[in-house]
VMD Tcl script that draws the C-alpha trace (Angstrom):
set ca {
  {49.10 -29.82 45.27}
  {50.36 -28.39 42.02}
  {52.15 -30.81 39.75}
  {55.11 -29.32 37.96}
  {54.76 -30.03 34.26}
  {57.86 -30.51 32.16}
  {59.00 -27.59 30.03}
  {57.15 -27.35 26.73}
  {59.19 -28.59 23.75}
  {60.24 -26.05 21.16}
  {61.01 -26.36 17.46}
  {64.29 -24.48 17.82}
  {67.08 -25.19 20.25}
  {66.62 -23.74 23.71}
  {69.31 -21.79 25.49}
  {70.34 -23.10 28.86}
  {71.73 -19.68 29.77}
  {68.93 -17.13 30.30}
  {71.14 -14.04 30.15}
  {73.05 -15.23 27.10}
  {69.77 -16.15 25.47}
  {68.63 -12.55 25.61}
  {71.98 -11.10 24.62}
  {72.12 -13.33 21.54}
  {68.58 -12.56 20.46}
  {69.44 -8.96 19.65}
  {65.75 -8.16 19.55}
  {64.62 -4.62 18.91}
  {61.24 -3.12 19.47}
  {61.12 -2.19 15.80}
  {60.87 -5.88 14.95}
  {57.46 -5.84 16.59}
  {56.26 -3.54 13.86}
  {57.03 -6.22 11.29}
  {55.08 -8.97 13.04}
  {51.37 -9.54 12.56}
  {50.88 -11.78 15.56}
  {54.28 -12.18 17.24}
  {54.39 -15.76 16.03}
  {56.74 -18.27 17.59}
  {59.11 -20.46 15.63}
  {56.80 -23.50 15.53}
  {54.18 -23.48 12.79}
  {51.65 -24.99 15.21}
  {51.91 -21.79 17.24}
  {51.21 -19.51 14.31}
  {47.98 -17.84 13.30}
  {49.18 -16.87 9.85}
  {50.95 -18.95 7.22}
  {53.63 -16.92 5.46}
  {56.78 -17.75 3.56}
  {58.83 -16.22 6.34}
  {58.08 -18.10 9.54}
  {58.43 -15.06 11.75}
  {57.23 -12.09 9.77}
  {54.49 -11.05 7.42}
  {55.41 -8.28 4.95}
  {53.56 -5.03 5.36}
  {50.55 -5.07 3.03}
  {50.39 -8.86 2.67}
  {47.05 -8.95 4.46}
  {45.91 -5.54 3.29}
  {42.52 -6.66 2.04}
  {39.08 -7.61 3.35}
  {40.06 -11.27 3.21}
  {42.87 -10.55 5.66}
  {40.53 -9.32 8.39}
  {40.06 -12.69 10.17}
  {43.81 -13.24 10.37}
  {44.45 -9.69 11.53}
  {41.77 -10.03 14.19}
  {43.10 -13.40 15.40}
  {46.64 -12.03 15.48}
  {45.59 -9.05 17.59}
  {43.77 -11.27 20.11}
  {46.65 -13.72 20.28}
  {49.38 -11.15 20.73}
  {47.50 -9.23 23.39}
  {47.03 -12.45 25.35}
  {50.80 -13.06 25.21}
  {51.67 -9.52 26.25}
  {49.08 -9.44 28.99}
  {49.05 -12.90 30.60}
  {52.16 -14.49 29.07}
  {52.44 -17.88 27.41}
  {54.38 -21.14 27.41}
  {55.91 -20.59 23.97}
  {59.71 -20.55 23.96}
  {59.53 -22.28 27.34}
  {57.98 -19.05 28.55}
  {61.46 -17.54 28.80}
  {60.46 -14.43 26.90}
  {56.72 -14.35 27.45}
  {56.21 -13.75 31.17}
  {53.43 -11.21 30.53}
  {52.49 -8.03 32.35}
  {50.40 -9.78 35.00}
  {53.31 -11.89 36.20}
  {55.87 -9.11 36.05}
  {53.74 -6.52 37.83}
  {52.99 -9.16 40.46}
  {56.74 -9.55 41.05}
  {57.39 -5.82 41.29}
  {54.54 -5.38 43.76}
  {53.50 -7.52 46.73}
  {51.52 -10.19 44.86}
  {54.42 -12.56 44.07}
  {57.89 -13.46 45.23}
  {60.41 -15.11 42.92}
  {61.51 -18.61 43.91}
  {63.45 -19.63 40.81}
  {66.81 -18.74 39.27}
  {66.41 -16.10 36.53}
  {68.51 -13.16 37.79}
  {66.52 -10.74 35.65}
  {63.25 -11.79 37.30}
  {64.84 -11.78 40.74}
  {65.92 -8.18 40.09}
  {62.33 -7.18 39.35}
  {61.14 -8.86 42.55}
  {63.76 -6.81 44.40}
  {62.42 -3.61 42.83}
  {65.45 -3.12 40.60}
  {64.17 -2.48 37.07}
  {66.92 -1.56 34.64}
  {66.40 -0.63 30.95}
  {68.68 -3.48 29.87}
  {66.97 -6.16 31.97}
  {66.47 -9.00 29.48}
  {63.16 -10.16 30.91}
  {61.73 -6.64 30.88}
  {62.99 -6.14 27.32}
  {61.07 -9.21 26.22}
  {57.88 -8.12 27.92}
  {58.23 -4.60 26.51}
  {58.53 -6.17 23.06}
  {55.46 -8.36 23.60}
  {53.37 -5.40 24.69}
  {54.65 -3.37 21.73}
  {53.69 -6.19 19.39}
  {50.24 -6.30 20.98}
  {49.79 -2.61 20.28}
  {50.98 -2.88 16.68}
  {48.87 -5.97 15.97}
  {45.74 -4.33 17.35}
  {46.35 -1.06 15.52}
  {47.01 -2.86 12.25}
  {43.79 -4.84 12.62}
  {41.87 -1.67 13.51}
  {43.24 0.04 10.42}
  {42.09 -2.81 8.20}
  {38.61 -2.80 9.72}
  {38.43 0.96 9.26}
  {39.22 0.47 5.59}
  {37.10 -2.58 4.77}
  {34.44 -3.13 7.45}
  {34.28 -0.14 9.82}
  {30.92 -0.96 11.44}
  {31.93 -4.48 12.44}
  {31.89 -4.88 16.26}
  {35.19 -6.74 15.96}
  {36.56 -3.35 14.89}
  {35.52 -2.07 18.32}
  {37.24 -5.03 19.98}
  {40.64 -4.48 18.36}
  {40.38 -0.75 19.07}
  {39.77 -1.59 22.72}
  {42.81 -3.87 22.75}
  {44.94 -1.14 21.18}
  {43.70 1.24 23.86}
  {44.51 -1.25 26.60}
  {48.06 -1.53 25.24}
  {48.55 2.22 25.72}
  {46.80 2.05 29.10}
  {49.16 -0.66 30.35}
  {52.18 1.37 29.24}
  {50.78 4.39 31.09}
  {50.02 2.46 34.27}
  {53.11 0.27 34.52}
  {55.91 2.22 32.85}
  {57.68 5.50 33.38}
  {56.84 8.65 31.47}
  {58.58 8.87 28.09}
  {57.57 5.76 26.12}
  {57.98 6.26 22.34}
  {55.59 4.51 19.97}
  {57.01 3.75 16.53}
  {55.08 2.75 13.45}
  {55.63 1.46 9.93}
  {54.61 3.40 6.82}
  {52.85 1.55 3.95}
  {56.17 1.46 2.09}
  {57.81 -0.27 5.03}
  {59.73 2.75 6.27}
  {60.11 3.09 10.01}
  {58.46 6.13 11.55}
  {60.21 6.82 14.83}
  {57.83 7.89 17.56}
  {58.29 10.75 19.97}
  {58.34 9.92 23.69}
  {54.93 10.37 25.26}
  {54.28 11.57 28.77}
  {52.09 9.44 30.98}
  {49.17 11.82 30.51}
  {49.62 11.62 26.73}
  {49.54 7.82 26.90}
  {46.28 7.99 28.82}
  {44.89 10.37 26.22}
  {45.94 8.02 23.42}
  {44.25 5.09 25.15}
  {41.09 7.11 25.71}
  {40.93 8.01 22.02}
  {40.80 4.33 21.10}
  {38.25 3.50 23.79}
  {35.95 6.31 22.70}
  {36.19 5.26 19.07}
  {35.39 1.67 20.06}
  {32.40 2.80 22.08}
  {30.86 4.60 19.10}
  {31.13 1.48 16.94}
  {29.93 -0.90 19.66}
  {27.00 1.33 20.64}
  {25.84 1.64 17.05}
  {26.07 -2.11 16.50}
  {24.29 -3.05 19.71}
  {21.54 -0.49 19.08}
  {20.99 -1.53 15.47}
  {21.37 -5.28 15.77}
  {21.29 -6.21 19.44}
  {24.52 -8.00 18.60}
  {26.18 -9.77 21.53}
  {29.67 -8.71 20.46}
  {28.59 -5.09 20.19}
  {26.99 -5.21 23.64}
  {30.10 -6.86 25.04}
  {32.49 -4.31 23.60}
  {30.29 -1.44 24.73}
  {30.86 -2.57 28.31}
  {34.58 -3.10 27.69}
  {34.86 0.45 26.36}
  {33.04 1.85 29.37}
  {35.17 -0.03 31.90}
  {38.35 0.98 30.10}
  {37.36 4.65 30.00}
  {36.43 4.56 33.67}
  {39.81 3.01 34.45}
  {41.63 5.82 32.62}
  {39.58 8.45 34.42}
  {40.27 6.78 37.77}
  {43.99 6.76 37.00}
  {43.78 10.47 36.20}
  {41.97 11.25 39.44}
  {38.65 12.11 37.81}
  {36.65 10.03 40.25}
  {33.13 11.29 39.62}
  {33.44 11.01 35.85}
  {34.89 7.51 36.22}
  {31.98 6.43 38.40}
  {29.38 7.84 36.01}
  {30.66 5.63 33.22}
  {31.40 2.57 35.37}
  {27.88 2.60 36.80}
  {26.53 1.71 33.34}
  {28.23 -1.72 33.38}
  {26.33 -4.78 34.70}
  {27.93 -6.26 37.80}
  {27.98 -9.72 36.24}
  {29.92 -8.63 33.14}
  {33.22 -10.36 32.35}
  {35.45 -9.92 29.30}
  {38.45 -12.23 29.40}
  {41.32 -13.28 27.20}
  {40.81 -16.96 26.49}
  {43.44 -19.56 27.22}
  {43.72 -22.63 25.01}
  {45.51 -25.98 24.96}
  {45.86 -25.87 21.17}
  {49.49 -24.77 21.39}
  {51.98 -23.62 24.05}
  {51.67 -20.06 22.77}
  {48.00 -20.08 23.73}
  {48.48 -21.46 27.26}
  {47.52 -19.22 30.13}
  {50.92 -17.81 31.10}
  {50.08 -17.19 34.76}
  {49.19 -20.85 35.15}
  {52.26 -21.96 33.21}
  {54.76 -20.17 35.42}
  {52.98 -21.60 38.45}
  {53.60 -25.10 37.11}
  {57.28 -24.21 36.78}
  {57.39 -23.30 40.50}
  {58.68 -19.87 39.53}
  {56.44 -17.20 41.05}
  {55.06 -17.88 44.52}
  {52.16 -16.08 46.20}
  {53.63 -13.45 48.53}
  {52.56 -12.83 52.11}
  {53.27 -9.55 53.91}
  {56.23 -9.02 51.60}
  {58.68 -6.37 52.70}
  {56.55 -5.29 55.65}
  {54.10 -3.30 53.54}
  {52.81 -6.23 51.52}
  {49.30 -7.55 52.04}
  {48.49 -10.87 53.70}
  {47.59 -12.70 50.51}
  {48.31 -16.09 52.14}
  {47.82 -15.69 55.87}
  {44.63 -13.69 55.33}
  {42.98 -16.96 54.24}
  {40.75 -15.01 51.89}
  {38.88 -17.20 49.38}
  {39.35 -14.51 46.72}
  {43.05 -15.41 46.69}
  {43.07 -19.21 46.73}
  {46.51 -20.72 47.17}
  {48.16 -23.92 48.30}
  {51.52 -24.75 49.87}
  {52.98 -27.42 47.58}
  {55.26 -28.67 50.36}
  {58.52 -28.17 48.50}
  {60.76 -25.21 47.62}
  {60.36 -23.38 44.35}
  {62.34 -24.05 41.18}
  {65.58 -22.94 42.85}
  {65.31 -25.97 45.15}
  {66.19 -24.07 48.29}
  {64.45 -21.88 50.81}
  {60.82 -21.54 51.73}
  {57.96 -23.63 50.36}
  {56.37 -22.63 47.10}
  {52.85 -21.20 47.48}
  {50.85 -21.84 44.33}
  {48.12 -19.48 43.13}
  {44.92 -21.37 42.43}
  {43.01 -18.77 40.42}
  {44.28 -20.04 37.08}
  {44.21 -23.81 37.18}
  {45.02 -24.92 33.66}
  {46.25 -23.85 30.21}
  {42.67 -23.02 29.18}
  {41.99 -20.72 32.13}
  {40.71 -17.34 30.96}
  {42.31 -14.09 32.09}
  {39.87 -11.29 33.01}
  {40.61 -7.96 31.38}
  {37.47 -5.94 32.08}
  {34.75 -6.88 34.57}
  {31.63 -5.48 36.15}
  {33.31 -6.09 39.49}
  {36.08 -3.66 38.56}
  {33.42 -1.15 37.52}
  {31.67 -1.51 40.89}
  {34.96 -0.98 42.73}
  {35.53 2.21 40.73}
  {32.09 3.45 41.79}
  {32.90 2.61 45.42}
  {36.19 4.50 45.37}
  {34.47 7.53 43.87}
  {31.97 7.43 46.74}
  {34.81 7.32 49.24}
  {36.58 10.19 47.51}
  {33.38 12.24 47.64}
  {33.05 11.72 51.39}
  {30.02 9.44 51.09}
  {31.44 7.07 53.65}
  {28.27 5.19 54.56}
  {27.38 4.66 50.90}
  {30.93 3.49 50.23}
  {30.85 0.98 53.09}
  {27.49 -0.35 51.96}
  {28.77 -0.79 48.41}
  {31.86 -2.75 49.47}
  {29.91 -4.91 51.90}
  {27.33 -5.63 49.23}
  {30.09 -6.89 46.93}
  {31.42 -9.11 49.71}
  {27.99 -10.63 50.27}
  {27.77 -11.36 46.54}
  {31.22 -12.94 46.45}
  {30.20 -16.33 45.10}
  {28.69 -14.82 41.96}
  {31.50 -12.36 41.20}
  {34.63 -14.46 40.83}
  {35.76 -14.24 37.23}
  {37.28 -17.70 37.58}
  {33.80 -19.13 37.98}
  {34.76 -20.76 41.28}
  {32.15 -20.83 43.99}
  {32.89 -19.49 47.46}
  {30.69 -18.60 50.40}
  {29.68 -14.96 50.79}
  {32.18 -12.90 52.77}
  {31.26 -11.09 55.94}
  {31.10 -7.32 55.75}
  {34.05 -5.54 57.30}
  {34.05 -2.08 55.69}
  {33.10 0.62 58.13}
  {32.22 4.26 57.71}
  {33.42 5.02 61.25}
  {37.09 4.27 60.62}
  {39.69 6.98 60.11}
  {40.05 8.38 56.61}
  {43.49 6.80 56.31}
  {42.15 3.39 57.28}
  {39.22 3.71 54.88}
  {41.63 4.30 52.00}
  {43.65 1.27 53.11}
  {40.48 -0.82 53.20}
  {39.51 0.37 49.72}
  {42.83 -0.64 48.23}
  {42.95 -3.90 50.15}
  {39.54 -4.82 48.75}
  {40.74 -3.96 45.25}
  {43.90 -6.03 45.80}
  {41.96 -9.13 46.87}
  {39.14 -8.83 44.33}
  {41.54 -8.08 41.47}
  {44.44 -10.33 42.47}
  {46.64 -11.31 39.52}
  {44.64 -9.31 36.99}
  {47.21 -6.58 36.34}
  {45.78 -3.86 38.59}
  {48.06 -3.91 41.63}
  {51.03 -1.91 40.30}
  {48.81 0.91 39.10}
  {46.97 0.92 42.43}
  {50.19 1.15 44.42}
  {51.38 4.00 42.25}
  {48.00 5.71 42.71}
  {48.41 5.46 46.48}
  {51.53 7.56 46.05}
  {50.23 9.92 43.37}
  {46.63 10.47 44.45}
  {46.67 9.71 48.18}
  {50.12 11.17 48.95}
  {51.64 8.14 50.59}
  {55.39 7.64 50.50}
  {56.75 4.87 48.29}
  {58.52 3.39 51.32}
  {55.12 2.98 52.97}
  {53.50 1.35 49.93}
  {56.02 -0.97 48.24}
  {58.02 -3.78 49.88}
  {61.05 -2.41 51.70}
  {63.91 -3.59 53.89}
  {65.64 -6.87 53.12}
  {64.23 -9.30 50.60}
  {63.16 -12.42 52.46}
  {64.44 -14.69 49.67}
  {67.81 -13.16 48.80}
  {68.56 -11.21 51.97}
  {69.52 -8.22 49.83}
  {67.98 -4.75 50.19}
  {65.03 -3.85 48.03}
  {65.62 -1.22 45.37}
  {63.48 1.84 44.76}
  {61.73 1.04 41.46}
  {58.01 1.76 41.32}
  {57.61 1.27 37.56}
  {59.17 -0.34 34.51}
  {61.62 1.70 32.42}
  {61.86 2.51 28.73}
  {63.55 -0.55 27.26}
  {67.16 -0.23 26.18}
  {65.99 -1.60 22.84}
  {64.64 1.90 22.16}
  {68.20 3.19 21.90}
  {67.98 2.93 18.11}
  {65.19 5.52 18.15}
  {66.95 8.91 17.93}
  {63.99 10.54 19.67}
  {64.16 8.34 22.76}
  {66.42 9.14 25.69}
  {64.92 6.90 28.35}
  {62.50 7.85 31.08}
  {61.44 11.49 31.26}
  {60.89 10.97 34.97}
  {60.26 8.17 37.45}
  {57.30 9.69 39.23}
  {54.33 7.61 40.31}
}
mol new
graphics top color blue
foreach p $ca { graphics top sphere $p radius 0.5 }
foreach p [lrange $ca 0 end-1] q [lrange $ca 1 end] { graphics top cylinder $p $q radius 0.2 }
display resetview
């Protein structure tokens, strides 16, 4: 049973009113461009020591001696944007993994934040305070990684850490492309501190921007690993390959994606590391589980997968025997993938690469090869879990004799169970619509929400944040297509 830990203390007063808290913050995405690591108010949570507790003036770390801080800031902020944290009681750091899980069929919301409940009901509005905070965190992750990459380019371009921050910058663009509507603007700050307002980018342009970073990282990592056999260079070479394959898969270039993914060892894992050093560094997926906020979903909205009743060891969960944070309704089902503040969050794995290869085989009509690939992964289950947990090999159940529609469903079900709570599900559900021509009503949860009894909305992505209204070039989503 999961034990609910008390909320993490903060150095500044906490708001007891979630909506008012966000309204009073008055945050703007442009503030992200003035933060090196998105530091919280408590000094213990900070990676940099500056006179201003929340910001570091542009140029203050513009030297070779600033590289370690810039690198640490980029890693820290990406972790917050990706997996969330417990800083600020977690009220503004839910992370993309948690929020995409709510919008899809991975989680249901069993607490009281109306902005999170709205996401779970597929109602994603530009002014949603929770989404604004997560948009800001992801924007800060991008800026932190790009700033670090710029410093490495200037002072130590061949360093494999340069490849790592380039990969993180690329992943920031990739997440925006996968999870958000078309039309995200990306602002920047000139050396003199002047704001450079970005133009809205289409989804394809975001993918292209991500690919540019991944390709640049690959060149650096390949050179380092070839010259020095350096572990970091070898690691980032695989990260770059997986990331490029993921972009190509998203763009429907299956064969090209498989060619790159096939170069990655099956055992490879690159993860963002959780830490108990400070609440900001806690694994955010674990933290919100301890708060009895986001419960593992089961057959949500009719179309959702059987993440609980399927009794699949790849999605370990436990019924805690009590309702969620709201105190009413059904029992809370706790995810058991991330079991503590130090749990690592996989970002790029050899397993993902193998699944990309399998889908390319299916797309090419190589049904028997596809089935063999998936069944081979199932038989190797105990060695593939990024959590390090040991489970018995799974029996093979992928068949080349099924209908083409069922084979696609099997492919995406295998991806959903292998990659549960790793930030892939929303993109996969949108790909089912975009690439496999399924209707949104047949992919996303529909009907009446089992928790609230209210009808689900129609959102299949996150919107441009209302905080972009101060950018004269931004006018919201260009479209809401999958």
